[in-house]
C-alpha positions in Angstrom: 33.4 28.4 64.1 30.5 28.3 61.3 31.5 27.4 58.2 29.8 29.8 55.4 28.3 27.9 52.0 28.0 30.6 49.5 25.3 29.2 46.8 24.3 30.4 43.6 20.8 29.6 42.0 17.8 30.8 40.0 15.0 30.6 42.0 14.8 31.1 45.7 15.1 27.4 46.6 11.9 26.5 49.4 13.9 23.0 50.3 16.9 25.1 51.4 14.5 26.9 53.4 12.7 24.2 54.9 16.1 22.6 56.0 17.1 26.2 57.4 13.9 26.2 59.4 14.4 22.3 60.5 17.8 23.0 61.6 19.4 20.8 59.3 22.0 23.0 58.1 25.3 22.1 59.3 26.6 25.7 57.7 25.4 28.8 57.0 24.2 28.9 53.5 24.1 32.3 52.2 22.0 31.9 48.8 22.4 34.5 46.1 20.1 35.1 42.8 21.8 34.7 39.6 20.7 36.7 36.4 21.7 33.8 34.1 23.7 30.4 34.2 26.9 31.9 32.3 27.0 34.4 35.4 26.5 31.4 37.9 29.5 29.4 36.3 31.6 32.7 36.0 31.3 33.2 39.5 31.6 29.1 40.5 34.6 29.5 38.5 36.0 32.4 40.3 35.5 31.2 43.8 32.8 33.4 44.4 30.3 30.5 45.3 31.2 27.5 46.8 28.1 25.9 45.3 25.4 25.9 43.1 21.6 24.5 42.1 21.6 24.3 38.4 20.8 22.5 35.8 23.1 19.4 35.2 23.0 20.3 31.7 25.6 23.0 33.0 27.4 20.9 34.8 28.1 19.0 31.3 28.3 22.0 29.2 31.2 23.0 31.6 33.0 20.0 32.7 32.8 18.1 29.3 32.2 20.3 26.3 34.6 22.6 24.4 32.4 24.7 23.3 30.2 26.2 26.1 29.1 30.3 26.8 32.1 31.2 28.9 34.6 29.1 26.5 36.2 27.5 29.4 36.7 24.4 31.3 35.2 23.6 34.9 35.5 20.5 36.5 31.9 21.1 38.5 30.5 17.6 40.0 27.1 17.0 40.6 27.2 16.7 44.4 23.3 15.4 44.5 20.1 15.7 42.3 17.3 18.3 43.5 14.6 17.9 41.4 13.1 16.3 38.1 11.9 20.0 36.5 9.7 21.2 39.2 6.5 21.6 36.1 9.3 22.3 33.3 7.4 23.5 30.5 6.5 25.4 27.7 4.0 28.6 28.5 2.3 31.0 26.3 -1.2 32.3 25.8 -1.2 31.5 21.9 -2.4 28.4 20.2 0.0 28.7 17.3 4.0 29.8 17.9 4.8 30.3 14.2 6.2 33.7 14.3 6.7 33.8 18.1 9.2 35.0 20.0 10.4 32.3 22.5 12.5 33.0 25.7 15.6 31.0 26.9 18.0 31.9 29.7 20.8 31.6 26.9 20.3 29.3 23.5 23.0 26.9 24.4 21.7 25.8 27.6 19.8 23.0 29.2 16.2 24.6 29.4 17.0 25.7 25.6 17.4 22.3 24.4 14.9 21.0 26.3 12.4 23.9 24.8 13.7 23.0 21.3 12.4 19.5 21.7 8.8 20.5 23.4 8.8 23.0 20.2 9.2 20.2 17.8 6.9 18.2 19.4 4.1 20.8 18.4 5.1 20.8 15.3 7.8 23.4 14.8 11.1 23.3 13.2 13.6 25.8 14.7 13.3 28.4 11.6 9.3 28.9 12.7 10.1 31.0 15.6 12.4 33.4 17.0 14.9 32.7 19.8 15.8 35.5 22.4 18.1 35.4 25.8 16.5 37.1 28.9 18.1 35.4 31.5 17.4 33.4 34.5 13.5 31.8 34.9 12.3 34.5 37.1 13.2 37.2 34.8 11.8 35.6 31.8 8.3 35.2 33.5 8.6 38.9 34.0 9.2 39.2 30.2 6.3 36.8 29.5 3.9 38.6 31.9 5.0 42.1 30.0 4.6 41.0 26.3 8.3 41.1 25.8 8.0 37.4 24.3 5.4 35.3 23.6 6.6 32.2 24.9 9.0 30.8 27.5 10.1 27.7 29.6 9.1 28.4 33.4 9.4 25.9 36.3 9.7 26.1 40.2 6.8 28.1 41.1 7.1 30.5 38.4 5.1 28.5 35.9 2.0 28.9 38.6 2.5 32.4 38.8 2.1 32.5 34.8 -1.1 30.2 35.0 -2.7 32.6 37.5 -2.0 35.3 35.0 -4.1 33.3 32.1 -0.9 31.2 30.3 -0.7 27.5 29.9 1.6 25.0 29.3 1.7 24.2 25.6 4.3 20.9 26.5 5.9 19.4 28.9 9.2 18.5 30.0 8.5 15.4 32.0 6.1 14.2 28.9 8.8 14.8 25.7 11.8 14.3 27.6 11.4 11.6 29.9 13.1 10.7 32.4 14.4 14.6 33.1 16.5 15.7 35.9 16.2 19.7 36.3 18.3 20.5 39.4 21.2 19.5 40.7 23.3 20.4 43.6 27.1 20.9 42.2 30.7 22.2 43.0 34.3 22.2 42.0 35.0 20.8 45.2 32.3 18.7 46.6 33.6 18.1 50.3 32.6 21.5 51.7 29.0 21.0 50.4 28.5 17.3 51.4 26.8 18.1 54.7 24.3 20.7 52.8 23.6 18.0 50.0 22.7 15.5 52.7 20.3 18.0 54.6 18.7 18.6 51.0 18.2 15.1 50.4 16.8 14.0 53.9 14.5 16.6 53.6 13.4 16.3 50.5 12.4 12.8 51.3 10.6 14.0 54.2 8.5 16.0 51.8 8.1 13.1 49.5 6.9 11.3 52.2 4.2 13.3 53.5 5.9 15.6 56.1 6.4 19.3 56.6 3.4 20.4 54.4 2.7 23.8 56.8 6.3 24.8 56.4 6.5 23.8 53.0 3.6 26.0 51.9 4.6 28.9 54.4 7.9 28.7 52.9 6.6 28.7 49.1 4.6 31.7 50.0 7.3 33.7 51.7 9.8 33.2 49.0 7.8 32.5 45.5 5.2 35.0 46.4 2.5 32.4 45.8 -0.8 32.7 47.8 -1.8 30.0 49.7 -3.6 27.9 47.0 -0.7 27.9 44.6 1.6 27.2 47.4 -0.5 23.9 48.1 0.0 23.3 44.7 3.6 23.7 44.6 3.7 21.3 47.6 2.0 18.6 45.5 4.2 19.4 42.6 7.1 18.7 44.9 5.7 15.3 45.6 5.0 14.1 41.9 7.4 11.5 41.1 8.2 12.7 37.3 8.5 16.2 38.3 9.1 16.7 41.7 12.0 16.3 44.4 14.7 13.5 44.1 14.1 11.8 47.5 17.5 9.9 47.0 19.4 12.3 45.7 20.5 10.1 42.7 22.0 11.4 39.7 20.4 8.8 37.5 22.1 7.2 34.2 19.2 7.5 32.3 18.1 11.1 33.3 21.8 11.4 32.3 21.1 10.0 29.0 18.1 12.4 28.2 20.0 15.6 28.7 23.4 14.0 26.9 21.0 13.4 24.0 19.0 16.8 24.2 22.7 18.2 24.2 24.0 16.4 21.4 20.5 17.3 19.0 20.2 20.7 19.6 24.0 21.6 21.2 26.6 22.6 18.9 28.8 20.1 17.0 31.7 18.8 18.5 34.8 16.6 17.3 34.7 13.2 18.7 32.0 12.4 21.5 33.1 14.2 24.7 29.7 14.0 26.2 30.0 10.2 26.4 32.5 10.7 29.4 29.2 12.0 31.6 27.6 8.3 30.8 30.6 6.3 32.2 
């Protein structure tokens, strides 16, 4: 009997699709796109997802912080590291973001914390711009293209579509928040998804090692709506050590230290230091 793994993600996973095409998946993985990180973890907690592809900061928030968007604890575990941000950067077509509307998933999320750090690197204080919550990365891309915000954090192929439309990266997470970890496979119960983690890690190692070029480009074109030149750029991004896939799947301590540091700086004030448990 085929096992079904229900997976919640923000942007269609090209890595997952390549693993499926190669016949590496032991389970039937059903991927569902989520509108926001609170919605993703609501579904995980309620048992509608077996696993999620998510920012590791979401795991920090729901596992270690008593203050999170849902207001409840979820003992999620990071089963495998997937990528280091996939081009995560602050995109706009403006030179000066003072008075601008900067869009985030939710103001207290990991990408939002990275955005605050990137804005700070541009000489901006929190009061210099307005923060608006517009949900997942694909939704924020559409809002940027429609003029519903002036800047936002984009990655995972969404940033390539923004660049094609004339927007540019003003600051990059890989440079300001180094080392950075962008996506992990996480679950409340790791056991049912260890096979998926192993498959994704193995295929990530093969891609970064120079294999499956045609397949990756095909899947990037189909899943993300990229034309061939952009799909080729996406492939190269997958192979960039500072921003691309994590070929060994290891959630490294230094990247966690970066994320914990961002949450300590820009997240809600907490009694004691519950986030320190994430580093031990």
